[in-house]
C-alpha positions as CSV (number, residue, x, y, z in Angstrom):
1,M,-8.1,23.9,1.1
2,V,-4.9,22.1,-0.1
3,H,-4.8,20.9,-3.7
4,H,-2.9,17.6,-4.2
5,P,-2.2,15.8,-7.5
6,G,-3.3,12.5,-6.0
7,S,-1.5,9.4,-4.9
8,C,-1.4,5.7,-5.5
9,A,-0.8,2.8,-3.1
10,A,-0.6,-1.0,-3.5
11,V,-0.9,-4.0,-1.3
12,P,1.9,-6.1,-2.6
13,L,1.5,-9.9,-2.1
14,Q,3.9,-12.7,-2.7
15,G,1.8,-15.8,-2.1
16,T,-0.1,-15.2,1.2
17,E,2.5,-12.7,2.5
18,V,2.1,-8.9,2.2
19,I,5.2,-6.7,1.7
20,L,5.0,-3.7,3.9
21,V,7.4,-0.7,4.5
22,Q,8.4,0.7,7.8
23,Q,9.7,4.2,8.0
24,F,9.9,7.2,10.3
25,R,7.2,9.8,9.6
26,D,8.2,13.3,10.8
27,A,4.6,14.6,10.8
28,V,3.6,12.1,13.6
29,G,7.0,11.7,15.1
30,R,7.1,7.9,14.9
31,T,7.8,4.9,12.8
32,L,4.8,3.6,10.9
33,L,4.1,0.3,9.1
34,E,2.5,1.0,5.7
35,I,1.8,-0.3,2.2
36,P,4.0,1.2,-0.5
37,A,2.6,4.5,-1.9
38,G,3.5,7.7,-3.6
39,T,2.4,10.9,-5.2
40,R,1.2,11.0,-8.8
41,D,4.0,13.4,-9.8
42,R,4.8,12.2,-13.4
43,E,2.9,13.8,-16.1
44,G,0.6,11.4,-17.9
45,E,1.5,8.3,-15.8
46,D,-1.3,5.8,-15.3
47,V,-2.3,5.3,-11.6
48,A,-1.6,1.5,-11.8
49,D,1.9,2.3,-13.3
50,C,2.5,4.8,-10.5
51,A,1.6,2.2,-7.9
52,A,3.9,-0.4,-9.5
53,R,6.7,2.1,-9.7
54,E,6.3,2.9,-6.0
55,V,6.3,-0.8,-5.0
56,L,9.5,-1.3,-6.9
57,E,11.3,1.8,-5.6
58,E,10.2,1.4,-2.0
59,T,10.5,-2.4,-1.6
60,G,12.7,-3.8,-4.4
61,Y,9.8,-6.0,-5.5
62,R,8.5,-5.9,-9.1
63,V,4.8,-6.0,-9.8
64,L,3.8,-9.0,-12.0
65,D,0.0,-8.4,-11.9
66,I,-2.0,-5.4,-10.5
67,E,-5.7,-4.8,-10.1
68,P,-7.7,-1.9,-8.6
69,L,-9.2,-2.2,-5.1
70,G,-10.9,1.2,-5.0
71,W,-9.9,4.7,-3.9
72,I,-10.2,6.9,-0.8
73,Y,-9.8,10.6,0.2
74,N,-7.2,10.9,2.9
75,S,-8.4,14.0,4.7
76,P,-11.3,15.7,2.8
77,G,-11.8,18.3,5.4
78,Y,-8.8,20.3,4.1
79,L,-7.1,18.2,1.4
80,D,-8.4,17.0,-2.0
81,E,-5.9,14.1,-2.3
82,R,-7.4,11.0,-3.9
83,V,-5.5,7.8,-3.2
84,D,-6.0,5.0,-5.7
85,L,-5.5,1.6,-4.1
86,F,-4.3,-1.6,-5.8
87,L,-3.7,-5.3,-5.1
88,A,-0.4,-6.5,-6.7
89,E,1.3,-9.8,-7.1
90,V,5.0,-9.3,-6.8
91,E,8.5,-10.9,-7.0
92,R,11.7,-9.6,-5.5
93,V,14.2,-8.2,-7.9
94,G,16.2,-5.6,-5.9
95,Q,16.7,-3.7,-2.7
96,P,14.4,-1.2,-1.0
97,E,15.1,2.6,-0.8
98,E,17.4,3.8,2.0
99,E,15.7,4.5,5.3
100,I,12.9,2.1,4.5
101,E,12.7,-1.3,6.2
102,V,10.8,-4.0,4.3
103,V,8.5,-6.1,6.6
104,R,6.9,-9.4,5.3
105,M,4.0,-10.9,7.1
106,P,1.0,-13.0,6.3
107,L,-1.9,-10.9,5.1
108,T,-4.0,-12.2,7.9
109,D,-1.5,-10.9,10.4
110,A,-1.5,-7.5,8.7
111,V,-5.3,-7.4,9.0
112,T,-5.0,-8.2,12.7
113,A,-2.5,-5.4,13.0
114,V,-5.0,-3.0,11.5
115,R,-7.7,-4.2,13.9
116,D,-5.6,-4.0,17.0
117,G,-4.1,-0.6,16.2
118,R,-0.5,-1.5,15.2
119,I,-1.2,-0.3,11.6
120,T,-2.7,3.2,11.9
121,D,-2.0,4.7,8.5
122,A,-5.4,5.2,6.8
123,K,-4.4,4.2,3.2
124,S,-2.7,1.1,4.6
125,A,-5.6,0.1,6.8
126,V,-8.2,0.5,4.0
127,G,-6.0,-1.2,1.4
128,L,-5.2,-4.2,3.7
129,L,-8.9,-4.7,4.6
130,L,-10.0,-4.4,1.0
131,A,-7.2,-6.8,-0.1
132,S,-8.2,-9.3,2.5
133,T,-11.8,-9.2,1.4
134,R,-10.8,-9.6,-2.2
135,K,-8.6,-12.6,-1.5
136,A,-11.3,-14.2,0.7
137,G,-13.7,-14.1,-2.3
138,R,-11.3,-16.1,-4.6
139,P,-10.9,-19.9,-4.7
140,G,-8.2,-20.7,-2.1
141,G,-8.4,-17.3,-0.5
142,H,-8.7,-16.8,3.3
143,A,-10.4,-14.1,5.2
144,G,-8.4,-11.9,7.6
């Protein structure tokens, strides 16, 4: 078994658009479209703060409001990594990390991309589906 300190990930929204990151992943040998995420590698850092930091570092967007969506195990057959998922309202304040391309799209299009196999990263698929369900339950929200 592999021990992991845990990760955090966020579905960053600006209005009805989600801010995604596209980057090459060596392990699978291809470029993936994902929600911003990172390892909990700072002693004592709150998971929501970790998620907000990752959003800013990876996308150049600052989190204005953040709320939990739930959590998942990535691969419990050999890895104990827990990924805490969040929904975040954001505003652009800077530039993304090098080697990361920021992709904006309507949340409904991102959910379609999960359903048709264009978004295959597990944390991203679950996060986007949970965010879509959460937004659909709010006044003015729309289902994906």
